[in-house]
C-alpha positions, 0 to 999 in steps of 0.5 A: 500500500505504501509503495503504490502511494509513493508511485502515484506521487512520483508519477504526479510530480513527473506530470507536473514538470512535463505540463509546466515545461512548455509554458516556461519555453513559451515565456523564454521565447517571448522574452527573446523576441521582445528583446530582439525587437527592442534592440532593433530600435537603436539605429536611424535618423531623427530630424528636429526643428530648432527654434530660437527666439530673437531678443534684439534691442531697437536701434536708436532712431528706428521706429520700434513698431515698424522695426518689430514688423520687419525683424523676425521674432524667432529663427527656425532651422532643421537639425539631424541626429544620426545614431546607432548603438555605438556613436552619433552625429548631430548637425544641420539636416541635409535639407536645411538651406545653408547660411541664414536669414536676410531682411532689408527695410527702411524707416523714418528718421526725424533728422535724416528723413529715412534710414536703410537697414540691413538685417542678417542672421547667420547660422554657424556651421556646427558638427557634434560627434559622440562616442556613446560607449566611452562618453567622448565628444568631438565638436567642430564649430564655426565662430565668426569665420574661424573654425575650432575643434573641441575634444572632451570627456564631459561629466555625466549629466544629472537628470530628475525624471518625473512621471509626466508623459506625452507623445512626441513624433509618435513616441511615448516620452517621459519628462526630465529636468536637468539638475544644473543650477546654472541653466534651465533645461527640460527634456522629453525622452522615450525608452522605446528607443534605448540609446542614452543620447539626444541633440547636441551635448544633451545625453545620459537619459534612459532613452533617446531625447526627442524634445528639449526646452531651454531658458523658459522656451527661448530655445527649443528642439522638437523631433519632427520625424524619426526614421529607424533604419540600418545606416550606411557604414559612412553615415557617421564620421568624426569631425576634424575641421578646425583648430584644436582647443579645449572647451575652456579656451573656446569659451574664453575666445567666444566670450571676449568677442561677444563683449567686444560687440556689446553682447552678453556671453553665455546665451542659449544659442550661438548665432551672429546678428548683424544690423548695419546701415 
């Protein structure tokens, strides 16, 4: 009697193991397929619209109302982030027209009758490369006709991630705020694209940054199109144009030049504005 009972228990245990095994296999297979599909979302091109608000004082002798009508209140440009799991390159989008924005207009002047003004906004050439694995950055940037090459190993950015969510370019994104007292930066990133990068210098979030807002919206970057695809082997190249300088050296050169022009250093964007007779 005892032996028969033991045999029944032994047989039931075997049946239980055999019954559970297919379920375990299915779970493992599902996890593998999910991981495989997720890993394919780490290569492609994101096109952003960059918007910079213009803050320009009205020149002496100009009619302010007429001046505001003729001068753009903001400048827009298309930017592209080309990326894979190992590296990325951020620069002007291929469809972005080179140069800047021009405007000419006349305005009444009590002493001289009329004043002819030429207004020009010039976008500097800029290319920013990042080695994702090692955190190395190379930036080639133009400043008043001179090119500089900056190689650096920046510190990891510290973000505070909130529970707030919204859709950007068809992807569910989560809000994060940069923990930096010297500047105000708000980012929206998507874990659906598992690369810790974003436009320009911004990175180190658990997903691709699809939207940025700086200085209370004075400068914004919003993803308009996300193309996940296999890239050409030469799609990402390291910048090499310019005189090699450190970040500190470039900042000093830039700030000294801006002071010469009467501008305030440390603005949200690098842009040349010329107003001349």
